[in-house]
C-alpha positions in Angstrom: 0.1 0.0 0.0 2.9 2.3 0.9 4.6 1.7 -2.4 1.4 2.3 -4.4 1.0 5.7 -2.6 4.6 6.5 -3.3 4.1 5.9 -7.0 1.0 8.0 -7.0 2.9 10.7 -5.2 5.8 10.8 -7.6 3.9 10.1 -10.8 5.7 6.9 -11.6 3.5 4.3 -13.2 3.8 1.5 -15.7 5.1 -2.1 -16.1 7.9 -3.4 -13.9 11.4 -3.8 -14.9 11.0 -7.6 -15.2 8.0 -7.2 -17.5 10.0 -4.8 -19.8 12.9 -7.3 -20.1 10.4 -10.1 -20.8 8.8 -8.2 -23.6 12.2 -7.4 -25.2 13.3 -11.0 -24.9 10.2 -12.0 -26.9 11.0 -9.5 -29.6 14.7 -10.6 -30.1 13.9 -14.0 -31.9 11.7 -12.1 -34.3 14.5 -9.7 -35.2 16.9 -12.6 -35.9 14.3 -14.3 -38.1 13.9 -11.0 -40.0 17.6 -10.7 -40.5 18.0 -14.3 -41.6 15.1 -13.9 -44.1 16.7 -10.8 -45.5 20.0 -12.5 -46.0 18.4 -15.5 -47.6 16.6 -13.2 -50.1 19.9 -11.5 -51.0 21.6 -14.8 -51.6 18.8 -16.1 -53.8 18.7 -12.9 -55.8 22.5 -13.0 -56.4 22.3 -16.7 -57.5 19.4 -16.0 -59.9 21.4 -13.2 -61.5 24.4 -15.4 -61.8 22.4 -18.1 -63.5 20.8 -15.7 -65.9 24.2 -14.3 -66.9 25.3 -17.8 -68.1 23.0 -17.7 -71.2 23.4 -16.1 -74.6 21.1 -13.1 -75.5 22.1 -12.9 -79.1 22.6 -15.7 -81.6 24.4 -15.3 -85.0 24.3 -17.6 -88.0 27.3 -16.2 -89.8 30.8 -16.9 -88.4 34.2 -17.2 -90.2 37.6 -17.2 -88.7 40.8 -17.1 -90.9 44.1 -17.4 -89.1 46.1 -16.3 -92.2 44.3 -12.9 -92.2 44.1 -12.9 -88.4 40.4 -11.9 -88.5 37.1 -13.2 -87.4 33.8 -12.0 -88.7 30.3 -12.5 -87.3 27.0 -11.6 -89.0 23.3 -12.4 -89.2 22.6 -11.9 -85.5 19.2 -11.9 -83.9 17.5 -10.1 -82.4 18.8 -7.2 -84.5 20.0 -4.1 -82.7 19.9 -2.1 -85.9 22.2 -1.3 -88.9 25.1 -0.5 -86.6 25.1 -4.2 -85.6 24.8 -5.8 -89.0 28.2 -7.5 -88.4 31.3 -7.5 -86.3 34.9 -8.1 -86.8 37.9 -8.6 -84.6 41.2 -10.4 -84.2 41.2 -14.2 -84.6 42.4 -14.6 -81.1 39.0 -13.2 -79.8 37.3 -16.4 -80.8 40.1 -18.7 -82.1 41.9 -21.4 -80.3 45.6 -20.8 -79.3 48.0 -22.9 -77.4 46.6 -25.9 -75.4 43.1 -25.3 -76.7 42.8 -22.0 -75.1 41.8 -18.7 -76.7 43.2 -15.5 -75.3 40.1 -13.4 -76.0 39.8 -9.9 -77.6 37.5 -7.2 -78.7 35.0 -7.3 -81.4 34.1 -4.1 -83.3 30.6 -3.8 -84.7 29.8 -2.0 -88.0 28.6 1.2 -86.1 31.6 1.3 -83.8 30.4 -0.3 -80.7 32.6 -3.0 -79.1 32.0 -6.3 -77.4 35.0 -7.8 -75.4 35.3 -11.6 -75.2 37.1 -13.2 -72.3 39.5 -16.2 -72.6 37.8 -19.2 -74.2 38.1 -22.9 -74.0 37.9 -25.4 -77.0 36.9 -28.9 -76.4 37.2 -31.5 -79.2 33.9 -33.1 -79.9 33.1 -36.3 -82.0 29.4 -35.3 -82.2 29.4 -33.1 -85.3 28.2 -32.9 -89.0 31.1 -30.9 -90.6 31.1 -31.2 -94.3 33.8 -32.0 -96.6 35.5 -29.0 -98.3 37.2 -28.9 -101.7 41.0 -28.5 -101.6 40.8 -28.4 -97.7 41.4 -31.1 -95.1 39.2 -31.4 -92.1 41.2 -30.7 -88.9 38.5 -31.3 -86.2 35.4 -30.0 -84.6 35.4 -28.0 -81.4 32.9 -26.8 -78.8 33.8 -23.2 -77.8 33.0 -21.7 -74.5 33.7 -18.1 -73.2 32.0 -15.1 -71.6 31.4 -11.5 -72.7 33.6 -9.5 -70.4 33.0 -6.0 -71.7 30.3 -4.0 -73.7 30.5 -0.3 -74.8 26.6 -0.2 -75.3 23.6 -1.9 -74.0 20.2 -2.8 -75.2 18.1 -5.4 -77.0 20.2 -7.3 -79.5 23.5 -6.3 -77.9 25.7 -8.8 -76.1 25.9 -8.0 -72.5 28.6 -8.5 -69.9 28.2 -12.0 -68.5 26.5 -13.4 -71.5 27.8 -16.8 -72.5 29.6 -17.3 -75.8 29.1 -20.9 -77.2 29.4 -22.6 -80.6 30.4 -25.7 -82.3 32.9 -25.0 -85.0 34.6 -26.9 -87.8 38.3 -26.4 -88.5 39.9 -26.8 -92.0 43.4 -26.6 -93.3 44.5 -25.6 -96.7 48.0 -25.4 -98.3 48.6 -22.7 -100.9 52.1 -22.3 -102.3 53.6 -24.3 -99.3 51.8 -22.0 -96.9 49.2 -23.4 -94.5 45.9 -21.5 -94.0 43.4 -22.4 -91.4 39.7 -21.6 -91.6 37.1 -22.1 -89.0 33.3 -22.0 -89.6 30.1 -22.9 -87.7 28.9 -26.4 -87.8 26.2 -26.3 -90.5 22.7 -25.5 -89.2 24.2 -24.2 -85.9 24.7 -20.6 -84.4 27.1 -18.9 -82.2 25.7 -17.5 -79.0 26.9 -14.1 -77.6 
């Protein structure tokens, strides 16, 4: 009774200290659950973006690489990003095999001046191919190429984006002209190259 009168006299009312601590203790697990859920959503979102980046957004049906000229040309891409993206050219190293089946990568320049950079690529020999015979050339093997787009000067529909997969099955041919060997690489008939 005395304590109640004292509280009234001083104006101090409300729950006890023990009740406040108990209330806080009940809230703590909810806060931990909220933090855990937020972290889980961040991880799932990151993984989904990573998975999406491993696909090709552009496919092209024209591909020719000639080591003697040191050039690779790609054309016939869909979806089309306009006249400035009618074709692209670059050094053969951008999409051609080098030592030990590895490509060093390089930059492709589109007709309108935009660029797409290809990272280092791997070439794996395959027995599952339909490469045709070519007159005056000897078949040197079929390869599955894999790489990633590592740089892009522009962005939009029909334009390869950073993280897009580069994939193709190519046919390799050798030809001898005046004692000089030339090597030409084309797409497997009926296939496309993804960028």
